[in-house]
C-alpha positions as CSV (number, residue, x, y, z in Angstrom):
1,M,-93.3,127.7,-81.6
2,D,-93.8,125.1,-78.9
3,E,-93.5,122.4,-81.5
4,E,-90.1,123.7,-82.4
5,A,-89.1,123.6,-78.8
6,V,-90.2,120.2,-78.5
7,F,-88.1,119.2,-81.5
8,S,-85.0,121.2,-80.1
9,H,-85.2,119.7,-76.6
10,T,-85.1,116.3,-78.4
11,K,-82.2,117.0,-80.6
12,Y,-80.3,118.4,-77.4
13,L,-81.1,115.2,-75.5
14,E,-79.7,113.2,-78.4
15,R,-76.5,115.2,-78.0
16,V,-76.3,114.6,-74.3
17,D,-77.3,110.9,-74.6
18,S,-74.5,110.3,-77.3
19,G,-71.8,112.1,-75.3
20,K,-71.6,115.1,-77.4
21,N,-72.7,117.4,-74.5
22,E,-71.6,116.5,-70.9
23,N,-74.5,115.1,-68.8
24,V,-73.8,117.5,-65.9
25,T,-75.6,117.6,-62.5
26,S,-78.8,119.5,-62.6
27,P,-78.8,123.0,-61.4
28,Q,-80.7,123.0,-58.2
29,I,-83.3,125.5,-59.5
30,A,-84.2,123.1,-62.2
31,T,-84.2,120.1,-59.8
32,D,-86.7,122.2,-57.5
33,Y,-88.8,123.5,-60.5
34,W,-89.3,119.9,-62.0
35,Q,-89.2,118.2,-58.6
36,L,-86.5,115.9,-59.9
37,P,-84.4,113.6,-57.4
38,Q,-81.3,115.4,-56.0
39,D,-79.1,113.3,-58.2
40,A,-80.7,114.6,-61.5
41,R,-78.5,115.2,-64.5
42,L,-79.0,117.6,-67.5
43,S,-80.6,114.8,-69.3
44,D,-83.6,114.9,-66.7
45,V,-83.9,118.8,-67.0
46,I,-84.2,118.6,-70.8
47,I,-86.9,115.8,-70.5
48,G,-88.7,118.1,-68.0
49,G,-88.5,121.2,-70.3
50,R,-89.5,119.1,-73.2
51,A,-92.5,117.8,-71.3
52,D,-93.6,121.4,-70.3
53,E,-93.2,122.5,-74.0
54,A,-95.3,119.6,-75.2
55,K,-98.1,120.6,-72.9
56,H,-98.0,123.8,-74.1
57,R,-98.0,122.7,-77.6
58,D,-100.9,120.5,-77.1
59,A,-103.1,123.2,-75.4
60,N,-102.3,125.7,-78.2
61,H,-103.6,123.2,-80.8
62,V,-107.2,123.0,-79.2
63,L,-107.4,126.8,-78.8
64,P,-110.0,128.2,-81.3
65,I,-108.4,130.7,-83.9
66,S,-110.6,133.8,-84.5
């Protein structure tokens, strides 16, 4: 699940970077959560979310399965 989220964030970031989706100003809640600069944009939020999902993915890969 987390692996798919990383992939989805990457695809979304590609759309923003290509101009298919507007790189709007980051919502304040996201800026605060990821401790982004006050001039952060949507692309910064996507990068922060993708990093979180990657941490979850990596942690889940080392958990033992019973």
